[in-house]
Backbone as ProteinMPNN parsed JSONL, in Angstrom:
{"seq_chain_A": "NGLNLSTEYSASLGRRILLVDDDEDFIASLSPLLQSRGYEVRTATRPADASIEVKAVSRPIDVALVDLRLGTTNGLDLVADLRSYNPNLVCVLITAYATVDTAVAALSSDVSEYLRKPFSIDDLLAILDRCFLRVQLERDKRAAEEALQLANAEMEDRIALRTSELEAARLEAQEANLAKRVFLGQMSHQLRTPLNSILGFAQLLEANQLQRLESRQRDFV", "coords_chain_A": {"N_chain_A": [[40.811, 68.251, 21.409], [41.754, 70.445, 21.447], [40.272, 71.424, 23.569], [40.757, 69.195, 26.22], [43.777, 70.381, 26.287], [42.68, 73.019, 27.168], [41.621, 71.667, 29.889], [43.212, 70.636, 31.475], [45.361, 72.797, 31.093], [44.595, 74.921, 32.541], [43.904, 73.893, 35.176], [45.598, 73.018, 36.077], [46.652, 75.512, 36.916], [45.048, 76.58, 38.669], [43.071, 78.533, 37.842], [41.176, 81.376, 37.608], [38.133, 82.839, 37.041], [35.748, 85.168, 36.804], [32.389, 85.414, 36.315], [30.078, 87.38, 34.631], [26.894, 88.746, 34.236], [23.574, 89.389, 34.07], [21.685, 87.441, 33.219], [20.345, 85.271, 34.28], [19.988, 82.419, 33.837], [21.656, 81.995, 31.807], [24.077, 82.105, 32.862], [23.771, 80.419, 35.241], [24.9, 77.876, 33.297], [26.176, 77.658, 31.896], [28.971, 78.23, 33.64], [28.569, 75.763, 35.252], [29.729, 74.562, 32.948], [32.357, 75.648, 32.879], [33.926, 74.92, 35.206], [33.953, 72.469, 34.676], [35.849, 72.039, 33.319], [37.972, 72.648, 34.934], [38.502, 75.659, 36.186], [37.778, 77.689, 38.215], [35.276, 79.772, 39.185], [33.317, 82.734, 39.463], [30.243, 84.749, 40.089], [28.398, 87.277, 39.621], [25.461, 88.669, 38.952], [25.089, 91.013, 39.221], [26.232, 94.674, 38.449], [27.414, 95.831, 41.181], [28.007, 93.104, 42.431], [29.425, 92.149, 41.186], [31.906, 94.047, 41.567], [32.959, 93.705, 43.996], [33.546, 91.167, 43.327], [35.624, 91.045, 42.489], [37.836, 93.2, 43.857], [38.111, 91.5, 45.947], [41.051, 90.963, 47.546], [42.225, 88.579, 48.227], [41.758, 86.17, 46.953], [42.311, 87.27, 43.925], [40.652, 87.809, 40.748], [41.358, 86.966, 37.066], [40.933, 86.064, 34.851], [37.759, 88.352, 33.463], [34.324, 87.591, 32.579], [32.676, 89.982, 30.477], [28.696, 89.979, 29.936], [27.725, 93.223, 28.217], [25.068, 94.064, 28.165], [23.955, 95.415, 31.031], [20.711, 94.897, 32.544], [20.597, 98.39, 33.546], [23.25, 99.365, 32.821], [26.727, 99.552, 31.342], [28.504, 97.351, 29.846], [30.755, 98.144, 29.236], [31.233, 99.995, 30.898], [31.836, 99.134, 33.579], [33.543, 97.261, 33.134], [35.805, 98.972, 32.874], [35.487, 100.692, 35.603], [36.159, 97.469, 37.117], [38.228, 97.249, 36.054], [39.681, 100.029, 36.825], [39.787, 98.322, 40.184], [41.709, 96.693, 39.564], [43.916, 96.876, 37.848], [45.316, 94.863, 36.184], [43.375, 92.594, 34.823], [42.307, 91.084, 33.519], [39.535, 91.533, 30.079], [37.17, 89.843, 28.91], [34.239, 90.808, 26.195], [31.2, 90.036, 26.564], [28.202, 89.008, 24.283], [24.828, 89.374, 23.445], [24.03, 91.498, 20.817], [25.57, 92.472, 18.412], [27.148, 94.603, 17.205], [28.895, 96.652, 14.313], [29.99, 98.57, 15.532], [30.19, 98.205, 18.725], [31.725, 96.499, 18.318], [34.048, 97.578, 17.764], [34.529, 100.1, 19.501], [34.513, 98.01, 21.917], [37.066, 97.115, 21.515], [38.721, 99.064, 21.304], [38.66, 99.798, 23.992], [38.954, 99.014, 27.454], [39.182, 95.793, 27.033], [40.271, 93.296, 26.064], [39.416, 91.054, 24.601], [36.526, 89.845, 22.515], [33.181, 88.521, 22.159], [30.407, 86.924, 20.418], [27.145, 85.755, 21.042], [25.29, 83.887, 20.462], [27.548, 81.248, 21.42], [30.166, 79.203, 20.538], [31.351, 76.803, 22.81], [34.169, 75.175, 22.421], [34.76, 77.851, 20.962], [34.99, 79.987, 22.914], [36.378, 78.48, 24.558], [39.22, 78.512, 23.233], [39.384, 81.51, 23.693], [39.201, 82.27, 26.192], [42.214, 80.895, 27.192], [43.901, 82.167, 25.373], [43.475, 84.948, 26.503], [44.679, 84.099, 29.545], [47.162, 83.084, 28.524], [47.922, 85.372, 28.733], [47.776, 87.071, 31.125], [49.333, 85.269, 32.488], [51.817, 85.767, 30.923], [52.097, 88.612, 31.925], [52.265, 88.175, 34.429], [55.224, 87.22, 34.363], [56.824, 88.618, 33.526], [56.614, 90.806, 35.169], [57.194, 89.547, 38.158], [60.066, 89.0, 36.773], [60.767, 91.864, 36.483], [60.413, 93.049, 39.193], [62.489, 91.771, 40.338], [64.928, 92.178, 38.111], [65.205, 94.479, 39.696], [65.137, 94.134, 42.585], [67.916, 93.126, 42.011], [69.723, 95.047, 41.589], [69.241, 96.437, 43.362], [70.595, 94.821, 45.353], [73.239, 95.258, 44.169], [73.433, 97.489, 44.196], [73.345, 97.962, 46.938], [76.203, 96.058, 47.275], [77.95, 97.715, 45.87], [78.113, 100.94, 47.044], [78.866, 99.494, 49.683], [81.95, 98.869, 49.407], [82.257, 101.097, 48.532], [82.375, 102.085, 50.601], [84.193, 100.826, 52.011], [86.409, 101.315, 51.227], [86.808, 104.308, 51.441], [87.412, 103.636, 54.072], [89.436, 102.432, 53.826], [91.517, 104.247, 52.456], [90.829, 106.554, 54.105], [92.645, 105.355, 57.298], [95.192, 105.061, 55.41], [96.26, 107.595, 55.207], [96.57, 108.576, 57.673], [98.39, 106.985, 58.384], [100.632, 107.874, 57.062], [100.843, 110.365, 58.077], [101.037, 109.798, 61.081], [104.075, 108.529, 59.751], [105.328, 111.474, 58.752], [105.666, 112.468, 61.472], [106.693, 110.463, 63.133], [109.284, 110.731, 61.676], [110.06, 113.062, 61.579], [110.362, 113.435, 64.331], [112.476, 111.984, 64.426], [114.462, 113.11, 63.389], [114.536, 115.965, 64.569], [115.916, 114.725, 67.091], [117.837, 113.248, 65.814], [119.696, 115.513, 65.62], [120.435, 117.041, 67.425], [122.962, 116.382, 68.568], [124.21, 116.038, 66.171], [124.577, 118.014, 66.097], [126.623, 118.934, 68.014], [129.227, 117.363, 67.732], [130.096, 118.494, 65.101], [130.719, 120.858, 64.97], [132.177, 120.625, 66.592], [135.078, 118.912, 65.264], [134.81, 120.624, 63.45], [136.397, 122.259, 64.311], [138.66, 120.978, 65.385], [139.27, 120.717, 62.805], [140.677, 123.297, 61.853], [142.117, 123.299, 64.004], [142.048, 124.299, 66.087], [142.225, 124.086, 69.539], [144.015, 124.826, 71.001], [142.447, 126.615, 71.873], [140.744, 126.124, 73.623], [140.142, 125.095, 77.372], [140.955, 122.832, 79.674], [139.438, 121.314, 80.012], [138.045, 121.063, 78.397], [139.243, 120.825, 76.099], [139.999, 118.104, 76.537], [137.378, 116.585, 76.445], [136.618, 116.614, 73.502]], "CA_chain_A": [[42.749, 68.31, 21.407], [41.586, 71.875, 21.762], [39.07, 70.887, 25.04], [41.998, 68.68, 27.126], [44.334, 71.075, 26.376], [42.25, 73.947, 28.001], [41.067, 71.804, 31.056], [44.709, 70.248, 31.813], [46.437, 73.902, 31.922], [43.907, 75.548, 33.742], [43.676, 73.154, 36.33], [47.692, 72.994, 37.306], [47.119, 76.757, 37.301], [43.682, 77.697, 39.666], [42.583, 79.974, 37.129], [39.86, 82.355, 38.675], [37.023, 83.983, 35.887], [34.645, 86.007, 36.636], [31.545, 85.476, 34.784], [29.37, 88.595, 35.185], [25.24, 88.384, 32.997], [22.209, 89.409, 34.648], [20.825, 86.674, 32.819], [21.208, 83.896, 35.287], [19.965, 81.047, 33.052], [23.568, 82.089, 30.799], [24.808, 82.069, 34.085], [23.665, 79.096, 35.396], [24.567, 76.604, 32.193], [28.12, 78.005, 31.648], [29.381, 77.701, 35.546], [29.498, 74.688, 35.573], [30.553, 73.486, 32.301], [33.226, 76.154, 32.894], [33.992, 74.583, 35.636], [33.983, 71.35, 34.668], [36.902, 71.417, 32.429], [38.869, 73.27, 35.907], [37.793, 76.696, 35.571], [37.343, 78.049, 39.077], [34.138, 80.375, 37.862], [32.875, 83.484, 40.221], [29.154, 84.788, 39.377], [27.677, 88.276, 39.495], [24.461, 89.155, 38.683], [24.765, 92.653, 39.631], [27.159, 95.324, 38.614], [27.724, 96.469, 43.006], [28.565, 92.22, 42.985], [31.008, 91.832, 40.621], [32.576, 94.576, 41.928], [33.529, 93.181, 45.082], [34.666, 89.7, 43.549], [37.454, 92.239, 42.301], [37.703, 94.18, 45.394], [39.114, 90.278, 47.158], [42.407, 90.526, 47.231], [43.242, 87.121, 49.226], [41.551, 85.562, 45.844], [42.436, 87.867, 43.38], [40.05, 87.369, 39.438], [42.309, 86.205, 36.196], [39.564, 87.115, 33.731], [36.404, 88.921, 33.721], [33.987, 87.184, 31.153], [31.801, 90.805, 30.942], [27.772, 90.8, 29.439], [27.56, 94.197, 27.437], [24.082, 94.845, 28.69], [23.244, 94.303, 32.083], [20.36, 96.293, 32.755], [20.751, 99.827, 32.894], [24.826, 99.699, 33.097], [26.941, 99.299, 30.089], [29.626, 96.769, 30.114], [32.257, 98.839, 28.708], [31.886, 101.121, 31.574], [31.527, 97.954, 34.26], [35.076, 96.573, 32.941], [36.451, 100.614, 33.454], [35.668, 100.758, 36.71], [36.617, 96.662, 37.511], [40.186, 97.504, 35.671], [40.095, 100.886, 38.24], [40.673, 98.512, 40.603], [42.452, 95.893, 39.246], [44.795, 97.028, 36.301], [45.809, 93.495, 35.763], [42.209, 91.888, 35.058], [41.813, 90.9, 31.855], [38.112, 91.283, 30.249], [36.088, 89.562, 27.32], [32.817, 91.22, 26.813], [30.426, 89.162, 25.381], [27.082, 89.998, 23.867], [23.517, 89.172, 22.038], [23.068, 92.204, 20.096], [27.002, 92.741, 18.674], [27.298, 95.701, 15.632], [30.205, 96.918, 14.399], [30.14, 99.572, 16.913], [30.296, 97.915, 20.364], [32.859, 95.815, 18.49], [34.641, 98.578, 17.827], [33.871, 100.643, 20.936], [34.895, 96.974, 23.11], [38.066, 96.873, 21.356], [39.295, 100.552, 21.723], [38.218, 100.396, 25.56], [39.983, 97.844, 28.159], [38.654, 94.75, 26.409], [40.643, 91.808, 25.561], [38.88, 90.005, 23.29], [34.659, 90.361, 22.519], [32.258, 87.06, 22.147], [29.063, 87.262, 20.125], [25.95, 85.35, 22.091], [25.571, 82.399, 20.893], [29.607, 81.009, 21.066], [30.673, 77.561, 21.018], [32.442, 76.525, 23.997], [35.253, 75.833, 21.497], [35.671, 79.006, 20.72], [35.149, 80.866, 24.175], [38.004, 78.457, 25.514], [39.958, 79.003, 22.445], [39.116, 82.459, 24.031], [40.206, 81.899, 27.386], [43.426, 79.785, 26.824], [44.41, 83.603, 24.961], [43.217, 85.519, 27.94], [45.514, 83.177, 30.199], [48.313, 83.301, 28.342], [48.223, 87.031, 28.387], [48.058, 86.932, 32.507], [50.581, 84.597, 32.206], [53.018, 86.579, 30.568], [52.118, 89.953, 32.389], [52.343, 87.826, 35.391], [56.496, 87.044, 34.084], [56.82, 89.976, 33.012], [56.229, 91.763, 36.749], [58.44, 88.987, 38.242], [61.127, 89.515, 35.589], [61.549, 93.569, 36.088], [60.668, 92.433, 40.563], [63.482, 90.469, 40.471], [65.774, 92.766, 38.05], [64.64, 95.45, 40.434], [66.055, 93.242, 43.239], [69.596, 92.638, 41.508], [69.899, 96.436, 41.286], [69.575, 97.135, 44.841], [71.371, 93.869, 45.995], [74.634, 95.342, 43.452], [73.54, 99.302, 44.978], [74.351, 97.909, 48.563], [77.341, 96.12, 47.123], [78.947, 99.075, 45.717], [78.217, 101.211, 48.685], [79.848, 98.728, 50.791], [83.133, 98.737, 48.57], [82.881, 102.722, 48.506], [82.75, 102.551, 52.073], [85.257, 100.158, 52.413], [87.991, 101.938, 49.52], [87.302, 105.313, 52.186], [87.973, 103.779, 54.88], [91.275, 102.511, 54.423], [91.875, 105.806, 52.056], [91.79, 107.471, 55.834], [93.558, 104.762, 56.925], [96.456, 105.421, 55.077], [96.207, 109.43, 54.911], [96.078, 108.67, 59.305], [99.603, 106.058, 58.889], [101.665, 108.838, 56.358], [100.604, 111.313, 59.251], [101.736, 109.632, 61.834], [104.84, 108.614, 59.669], [105.526, 111.935, 59.569], [105.27, 113.252, 62.468], [107.656, 109.868, 64.245], [110.219, 111.209, 60.503], [110.323, 114.505, 62.397], [110.55, 113.552, 65.647], [113.784, 111.442, 65.407], [115.615, 114.269, 63.162], [115.125, 116.16, 65.507], [117.008, 114.293, 68.314], [119.266, 113.164, 64.926], [120.003, 116.445, 64.64], [121.194, 117.875, 68.008], [123.471, 115.639, 68.669], [125.273, 116.293, 65.377], [125.769, 119.394, 65.509], [127.655, 119.464, 68.929], [130.079, 116.535, 66.657], [130.301, 119.08, 63.385], [131.292, 122.548, 65.269], [133.976, 119.642, 67.283], [134.701, 118.307, 64.056], [135.827, 122.166, 62.323], [137.442, 123.109, 65.62], [139.727, 120.026, 65.336], [140.349, 121.208, 61.108], [141.411, 124.883, 61.929], [143.159, 123.376, 64.446], [141.734, 125.474, 67.525], [142.364, 122.918, 70.661], [144.828, 125.517, 71.853], [141.52, 127.608, 72.331], [139.86, 125.459, 75.179], [139.705, 124.586, 78.568], [141.532, 121.567, 79.094], [138.311, 119.711, 80.286], [136.846, 121.0, 77.321], [139.958, 120.046, 75.185], [140.115, 116.558, 76.923], [136.522, 115.878, 76.365], [137.109, 116.761, 72.024]], "C_chain_A": [[42.426, 69.73, 22.356], [41.486, 71.83, 23.679], [40.017, 70.328, 25.866], [42.907, 69.672, 27.35], [44.469, 72.392, 27.264], [41.896, 73.056, 30.007], [42.198, 71.472, 31.996], [45.457, 71.871, 32.655], [45.927, 75.09, 32.518], [43.612, 74.921, 34.966], [45.173, 73.175, 37.316], [47.363, 74.541, 37.916], [46.509, 77.699, 38.279], [43.61, 78.985, 38.739], [41.067, 80.154, 37.054], [39.302, 82.914, 37.825], [36.509, 84.258, 36.902], [33.474, 86.034, 36.14], [30.633, 86.234, 35.334], [27.699, 88.849, 33.978], [24.498, 88.204, 33.76], [20.812, 87.926, 33.606], [21.367, 85.034, 33.94], [20.424, 82.681, 35.252], [21.022, 81.135, 31.924], [24.404, 81.579, 31.855], [24.921, 80.79, 34.535], [24.325, 77.461, 34.745], [25.577, 76.884, 32.185], [29.064, 77.72, 32.426], [29.913, 76.821, 35.678], [30.2, 73.859, 34.499], [31.827, 74.315, 32.077], [34.177, 75.232, 34.329], [34.489, 73.29, 35.468], [35.19, 71.178, 33.796], [38.523, 72.662, 33.577], [39.112, 73.904, 35.856], [37.427, 76.668, 36.719], [36.553, 79.343, 38.757], [33.319, 80.839, 39.34], [32.135, 84.135, 39.168], [29.187, 86.77, 39.609], [26.82, 88.834, 38.899], [24.445, 90.908, 38.037], [26.207, 93.55, 39.527], [28.308, 95.392, 40.07], [28.3, 94.338, 43.465], [29.355, 91.76, 42.375], [32.178, 92.727, 40.772], [33.075, 94.234, 43.109], [34.008, 91.549, 45.213], [36.065, 90.321, 43.335], [38.182, 92.714, 43.131], [39.009, 92.511, 46.168], [40.216, 90.036, 46.649], [42.554, 89.052, 47.349], [42.821, 86.672, 47.643], [41.116, 86.555, 44.546], [41.439, 87.125, 41.677], [40.76, 87.067, 38.322], [41.408, 87.606, 35.142], [38.468, 87.364, 33.914], [35.476, 88.467, 32.38], [31.598, 88.59, 31.031], [30.145, 90.831, 30.122], [28.077, 92.35, 28.755], [26.476, 95.066, 27.54], [24.132, 93.961, 29.865], [22.036, 96.075, 32.925], [20.904, 97.909, 32.375], [22.682, 99.874, 32.748], [25.242, 98.649, 31.89], [28.391, 98.817, 30.7], [30.635, 97.715, 30.158], [32.335, 99.475, 30.24], [32.118, 99.92, 33.295], [32.968, 97.443, 34.122], [36.406, 98.03, 33.307], [36.887, 100.436, 34.488], [36.448, 99.254, 37.231], [38.303, 96.465, 37.571], [40.597, 99.121, 36.868], [40.728, 99.844, 38.989], [41.423, 96.743, 40.99], [43.191, 96.054, 37.803], [45.262, 95.809, 35.846], [44.549, 92.346, 34.923], [42.329, 91.722, 33.263], [39.885, 90.373, 31.115], [37.932, 90.51, 28.926], [34.914, 90.154, 27.417], [32.07, 90.424, 25.881], [28.833, 90.206, 25.215], [25.636, 89.401, 23.108], [23.335, 89.9, 21.091], [24.946, 93.095, 19.918], [26.109, 93.601, 17.264], [28.782, 95.917, 15.973], [31.164, 98.066, 14.993], [30.682, 99.547, 18.016], [31.2, 96.75, 19.902], [34.133, 96.658, 18.504], [35.483, 99.354, 18.973], [34.913, 99.434, 21.679], [36.925, 96.917, 22.708], [39.334, 98.15, 21.315], [39.843, 100.417, 23.047], [39.767, 99.211, 26.196], [39.344, 96.386, 28.062], [39.311, 94.247, 25.608], [40.014, 91.275, 24.787], [36.879, 89.982, 23.909], [34.404, 89.072, 21.593], [31.017, 87.179, 21.572], [28.684, 85.722, 20.553], [25.102, 84.807, 20.509], [26.642, 82.185, 20.344], [28.905, 79.739, 21.923], [31.234, 77.298, 22.584], [33.992, 76.4, 23.195], [35.977, 77.16, 21.397], [35.265, 80.324, 21.992], [36.339, 79.898, 25.457], [39.334, 78.163, 24.924], [40.792, 80.443, 23.287], [40.584, 83.075, 25.682], [41.564, 81.657, 27.88], [44.212, 81.636, 25.968], [44.533, 84.692, 26.001], [44.491, 84.944, 29.258], [46.95, 83.481, 30.124], [49.035, 84.797, 28.653], [49.017, 87.329, 29.857], [49.26, 86.354, 32.774], [52.104, 85.401, 32.439], [53.171, 87.846, 31.774], [53.019, 89.198, 33.844], [54.594, 87.532, 35.344], [57.002, 87.993, 33.88], [56.81, 91.108, 34.362], [57.249, 90.551, 37.175], [59.477, 89.047, 37.931], [61.833, 90.646, 36.57], [61.35, 93.329, 37.924], [62.315, 91.829, 40.179], [64.687, 91.227, 39.752], [65.757, 94.53, 39.247], [65.368, 95.161, 42.21], [67.99, 93.542, 43.297], [70.165, 93.513, 41.729], [69.986, 96.939, 42.343], [70.434, 96.563, 45.353], [72.779, 95.138, 45.23], [74.793, 97.28, 44.054], [74.128, 99.152, 45.878], [75.881, 97.185, 48.227], [78.426, 96.99, 46.754], [79.272, 100.316, 46.592], [78.674, 100.668, 49.782], [81.516, 98.549, 50.291], [82.877, 99.854, 49.053], [83.549, 103.032, 49.75], [84.199, 102.209, 52.542], [86.845, 100.918, 52.429], [88.029, 103.419, 50.812], [87.306, 104.917, 52.626], [89.515, 103.282, 54.955], [91.9, 103.433, 53.739], [92.083, 106.585, 53.894], [92.445, 106.663, 56.21], [94.644, 105.552, 57.184], [96.613, 106.418, 55.003], [96.677, 108.986, 56.886], [97.808, 107.775, 59.347], [100.701, 107.323, 58.532], [101.494, 110.092, 57.832], [101.366, 110.935, 60.321], [103.981, 108.627, 61.283], [105.746, 109.927, 59.983], [106.162, 112.944, 60.337], [106.986, 112.207, 63.262], [108.84, 110.959, 62.888], [111.119, 112.637, 61.086], [110.953, 114.454, 63.773], [112.394, 113.211, 65.28], [114.911, 112.507, 64.278], [116.174, 115.261, 63.534], [116.156, 115.501, 66.162], [117.856, 113.993, 67.466], [120.083, 114.435, 65.078], [121.266, 117.733, 65.453], [122.427, 117.566, 68.525], [124.639, 115.412, 67.794], [125.826, 117.269, 65.204], [126.513, 119.855, 67.043], [128.893, 118.493, 67.916], [130.527, 117.213, 65.337], [131.263, 119.926, 63.994], [132.714, 121.681, 65.991], [135.095, 119.324, 66.345], [135.559, 119.799, 63.116], [136.357, 122.475, 63.561], [138.951, 121.683, 65.465], [140.861, 120.151, 63.876], [140.761, 122.166, 61.225], [141.665, 123.842, 63.214], [143.343, 124.795, 65.922], [141.705, 125.7, 68.47], [142.818, 123.828, 71.551], [143.617, 126.356, 72.639], [140.818, 127.461, 73.838], [140.878, 125.241, 76.2], [140.668, 123.482, 78.352], [140.422, 120.66, 79.142], [137.896, 120.13, 79.273], [137.405, 119.62, 76.343], [140.111, 117.866, 75.475], [138.685, 115.606, 75.931], [136.205, 115.699, 74.225], [138.029, 115.727, 71.797]], "O_chain_A": [[42.735, 69.982, 23.521], [42.264, 72.084, 24.599], [40.336, 71.255, 26.61], [43.028, 70.019, 28.525], [45.458, 72.851, 27.836], [41.938, 73.697, 31.057], [42.215, 71.915, 33.145], [45.834, 72.132, 33.797], [46.584, 76.051, 32.917], [43.004, 75.578, 35.811], [45.561, 73.279, 38.48], [47.671, 74.853, 39.066], [46.855, 78.811, 38.677], [44.022, 80.126, 38.949], [40.14, 79.454, 36.648], [39.98, 83.897, 37.527], [36.747, 83.654, 37.949], [33.41, 86.897, 35.265], [30.253, 85.951, 36.471], [27.915, 89.17, 32.81], [24.418, 87.114, 34.328], [19.593, 87.771, 33.535], [22.301, 84.252, 34.117], [20.168, 81.99, 36.238], [21.119, 80.18, 31.153], [25.295, 80.743, 31.709], [25.906, 80.079, 34.335], [24.311, 76.363, 35.302], [26.225, 75.968, 32.693], [30.0, 77.01, 32.058], [31.078, 76.611, 36.016], [30.942, 72.897, 34.698], [32.536, 73.899, 31.161], [35.348, 75.013, 34.02], [35.479, 72.966, 36.124], [35.508, 70.011, 33.567], [39.55, 73.179, 33.137], [40.266, 73.866, 35.43], [36.642, 75.739, 36.909], [37.16, 80.106, 38.005], [32.833, 80.048, 40.15], [32.508, 84.299, 38.006], [30.283, 87.317, 39.737], [27.241, 89.689, 38.119], [24.061, 91.572, 37.074], [27.158, 93.306, 40.269], [29.511, 95.134, 40.09], [28.856, 94.121, 44.542], [30.113, 90.916, 42.854], [33.275, 92.432, 40.298], [34.158, 94.819, 43.142], [34.466, 90.882, 46.141], [37.171, 90.134, 43.841], [39.396, 92.548, 43.005], [40.149, 92.527, 46.632], [40.522, 89.288, 45.721], [43.056, 88.419, 46.419], [43.794, 86.873, 46.916], [39.953, 86.672, 44.162], [41.588, 85.916, 41.5], [41.285, 86.149, 38.953], [41.293, 88.805, 34.889], [37.895, 86.563, 34.653], [35.787, 88.884, 31.264], [30.406, 88.372, 31.246], [30.111, 91.875, 29.47], [29.268, 92.523, 29.014], [26.483, 96.265, 27.262], [24.247, 92.743, 30.004], [22.213, 97.204, 33.382], [21.397, 98.397, 31.358], [23.064, 101.011, 32.469], [24.71, 97.607, 31.506], [29.138, 99.36, 31.515], [31.28, 97.985, 31.171], [33.434, 99.471, 30.795], [32.848, 100.495, 34.102], [33.547, 97.209, 35.183], [37.518, 97.954, 33.828], [38.049, 100.137, 34.762], [37.48, 99.531, 37.842], [39.143, 95.991, 38.336], [41.62, 99.193, 37.549], [41.958, 99.841, 38.926], [41.571, 96.029, 41.981], [42.954, 95.347, 36.824], [45.735, 95.948, 34.718], [44.985, 91.291, 34.462], [42.403, 92.373, 32.221], [39.214, 89.391, 31.43], [38.677, 90.709, 27.967], [34.366, 90.171, 28.519], [32.299, 90.219, 24.69], [28.46, 91.302, 25.634], [25.794, 88.971, 21.966], [22.574, 89.452, 20.234], [25.473, 93.879, 20.708], [25.063, 93.382, 16.652], [29.525, 95.691, 16.928], [32.363, 98.345, 14.97], [31.447, 100.401, 18.464], [31.55, 95.958, 20.776], [35.11, 96.393, 19.204], [36.678, 99.26, 19.255], [36.036, 99.809, 22.016], [37.809, 96.717, 23.541], [40.558, 98.014, 21.303], [40.989, 100.717, 23.382], [40.851, 98.842, 25.745], [39.007, 95.859, 29.122], [39.171, 94.534, 24.419], [40.826, 90.988, 23.907], [36.288, 90.054, 24.986], [35.084, 88.672, 20.648], [30.255, 87.676, 22.401], [29.439, 84.751, 20.501], [24.455, 85.508, 19.731], [26.973, 82.584, 19.227], [28.127, 79.399, 22.814], [31.389, 78.308, 23.27], [34.844, 77.283, 23.29], [37.141, 77.504, 21.606], [35.334, 81.519, 21.706], [36.851, 80.24, 26.524], [40.316, 77.75, 25.54], [41.993, 80.605, 23.501], [41.649, 83.621, 25.974], [41.987, 82.192, 28.905], [45.303, 81.949, 26.445], [45.601, 85.235, 26.282], [45.13, 85.863, 29.771], [47.727, 83.895, 30.984], [50.206, 85.162, 28.756], [50.196, 87.653, 29.998], [50.179, 86.989, 33.29], [52.945, 85.58, 33.32], [54.21, 87.994, 32.418], [54.131, 89.569, 34.218], [55.189, 87.708, 36.407], [58.133, 87.994, 34.365], [57.076, 92.292, 34.159], [58.262, 90.54, 36.474], [60.232, 89.189, 38.893], [62.892, 90.562, 37.192], [62.506, 93.447, 38.33], [62.563, 91.706, 38.979], [65.702, 91.169, 40.447], [66.565, 95.455, 39.16], [66.002, 96.017, 42.826], [68.834, 93.92, 44.109], [71.303, 93.288, 42.143], [70.742, 97.898, 42.498], [71.28, 97.245, 45.93], [73.208, 95.918, 46.081], [75.776, 98.001, 44.226], [75.186, 99.737, 46.109], [76.818, 97.67, 48.861], [79.563, 96.994, 47.226], [80.42, 100.682, 46.84], [78.88, 101.324, 50.803], [82.237, 97.972, 51.104], [83.229, 99.916, 50.231], [84.539, 103.696, 50.055], [85.04, 102.875, 53.145], [87.826, 101.019, 53.166], [89.165, 103.702, 51.193], [86.211, 105.128, 52.105], [90.426, 103.561, 55.735], [93.004, 103.695, 54.219], [93.061, 106.948, 54.547], [93.468, 106.776, 55.536], [95.055, 106.241, 58.117], [97.695, 106.457, 54.417], [97.663, 109.71, 57.019], [98.446, 107.959, 60.384], [101.479, 107.753, 59.383], [102.539, 110.442, 58.381], [102.351, 111.618, 60.604], [104.829, 108.286, 62.107], [106.59, 109.951, 60.879], [106.891, 113.891, 60.042], [107.989, 112.754, 63.721], [109.174, 112.045, 63.361], [112.288, 113.018, 61.019], [111.813, 115.205, 64.233], [113.334, 113.896, 65.686], [116.118, 112.536, 64.517], [117.315, 115.686, 63.353], [117.313, 115.711, 65.795], [118.982, 114.284, 67.869], [121.226, 114.387, 64.624], [122.108, 118.534, 65.049], [123.064, 118.515, 68.984], [125.699, 114.89, 68.138], [126.859, 117.612, 64.629], [126.916, 121.008, 67.195], [129.549, 119.288, 67.243], [131.245, 116.602, 64.545], [132.457, 119.858, 63.703], [133.897, 122.015, 65.926], [136.206, 119.546, 66.827], [136.564, 119.83, 62.406], [137.021, 123.496, 63.384], [140.15, 121.96, 65.5], [142.061, 119.963, 63.676], [141.702, 122.203, 60.432], [140.499, 123.447, 63.228], [144.145, 125.608, 66.381], [141.396, 126.806, 68.914], [142.355, 123.889, 72.69], [143.752, 126.716, 73.808], [140.511, 128.242, 74.739], [142.097, 125.2, 76.04], [141.14, 123.169, 77.26], [140.337, 119.573, 78.57], [136.975, 119.381, 78.949], [136.964, 118.528, 75.987], [140.253, 116.87, 74.765], [138.742, 114.626, 75.189], [135.631, 114.709, 73.771], [138.572, 115.614, 70.697]]}, "name": "protein", "num_of_chains": 1, "seq": "NGLNLSTEYSASLGRRILLVDDDEDFIASLSPLLQSRGYEVRTATRPADASIEVKAVSRPIDVALVDLRLGTTNGLDLVADLRSYNPNLVCVLITAYATVDTAVAALSSDVSEYLRKPFSIDDLLAILDRCFLRVQLERDKRAAEEALQLANAEMEDRIALRTSELEAARLEAQEANLAKRVFLGQMSHQLRTPLNSILGFAQLLEANQLQRLESRQRDFV"}
């Protein structure tokens, strides 16, 4: 059941593995076995070739299986180099020279899993399942963060637009109030001029002073 799950899970998602080992016979036997389980496998027998594979951004590697001893190169050093190119790369260290010190060093570094040679295919597939689950979780996390950033950006745009609309409405209201004050001032002036004459004439009538006016003025009053 574990084998069937790994085959179905890997084939459905097109998972890519980089197998790095200077033992060509080991690569020749393991690579087709993983391919038969649905994995897309890239191989490298030299550290430089492994770096080239990881740098290929058009087809990024998800998981790297790296041997601890690669000629004069330490596998842990190569893991650090590979992850400098792709920080999301999940690395598994494999070795036939397992010691407590190497295991501690591996798990204290950028290595996610540690596998001793010789190993069973079941053990390897179980580790790969855990590695690709981690890959998927990281992808989901990045997607959620990107969606949150997009939502925040859209919210900020809406707030900026609404703020701009409110500011425009405030300025429009200010202009309307100013126009209203100017209009009322003009109307008050226009109404005040004839009212002053009417008030003066009324005061003359009240004081019985019409006899002091000329005939034309009395007729007008």
